[in-house]
N, C-alpha and C positions, 0 to 999 in steps of 0.2 A: 537325304541326310544333310546336304549342303543348305537346303531351304530351311530346315529346322534350326540349324546353327545360326543362320542369319536372322531368323525370326526371334529366337531367344536373345541374341545379341542386341537386336533392336529394342526388344521389350525391356531388357535390363538397362539399356542406355536411357530409355524413356523414364523408367522408374527412378533412376539415379538423378535425372534432371528434375523430376517432380520433388524429390526429397531435398535436393539442393535449394530449389526455389523456396520451398516451405521453411527450411531451416534459416535461410537468409531473411525471409520476411519476419520470422519470429524474433530474430535478433535485432532487426532494424526498428521495431516499434515497441519501446519499453512501455509497459502499462503499470499503473498503480495496482499492486497486487498484495500488499501487506495490510491485513485487517487490523485496525486500531480499536474502534469502538462502534457502538450502534446508538442512534439518537433519532429524534424526529428530523425530517428533511432540513428544516431551517437551521437547526442546531448543528447538524452534520456539515452543512455547507459553511456555516460560520467557523467551525473548527478547522475545516480544510483551508479556508482563506487565511485564518490566523497562522496556520502552519506554513503556508506559502509565504506570507508577509514576513514571518519571523525567520525564514531561511531553513526551516525544518523539513518541509516537503518540496520536492521539485514539481510534483503534480499530485492530484488527488481525484477521487471519484466518490460520489455518494450513490450507492446502489441499493435498491429496495431489498430488504431481507425481513421476512415475517411481517411484523407490524411497524418496524422502524426502517432506517436507512443505515447501511454499513459504511463507515469511512475507510476506504482503501487508499493507501498512499504509496508514493515512491520517495524515498529519502534523498536528501542532498549530500549527506556525508560531510557537510560543513560543520563549522564550529558555531555554537549558539548557547545562550545561558538563560535559564528561567523564562522560556517562552510559554506564555499562557495558551493552551490549546482549547480546553473546554471546562465547563462546570458539570460535574457528574453527580447524580442523585445521592450516592452513598460511597463510603470509603472502599468497599469491596469492588464496586464497578470502576472506580478511579484506579485502584491498584491493578486490576485486570488490564485496563487500557495502558497504563504505564509499563507493565510487564510485556505486553504485546510489542511495544516499541523497542524495548531493550532486547528482547529475544530475537528480533528481526533487524537489529543494527540500525534502527531509525534514529535513536538517541541512546546515550550511554547512561543517563541518570534521569530520575524524575522525582517529583514530590507531589503528594496529595495533601493540599493545605485546606483546612476547614475554611470555607469562604463565607458565603451568605446563608440564609435560610434554605436556599436552593440546593446546597451541597458542597462538594469538594472541588477545588480548583486543581486541574492537572497542569503542572509546570514542568517543562522538559529542558534538558541540557545535553550538550555533546561537546567533548573537548578534543 
């Protein structure tokens, strides 16, 4: 009986150590995980860079999804006004991207402004 108790105590201690290390690792490496929009790779990268340069994103990744790339971001929580992120094909797509940012606290407000023949400009602000 004494052997079993020691075995289970050792097993529980090992499991606790594994979970502690896993939890510590997960907290130590913040990853961009908020989806904003999808676009061809070059446009996704440009949108991510504009967001970083404008103080909107702390970091971003463009990950392949279906036929485009998804822009996944980590917000700064800072203050910024009317930062241009991307030109999107139609108002519905622009509104969806704007709402994704608001819903995930990346920005507090956005505008979809008719821009060029190419579509709507997504401008974002946070106070």
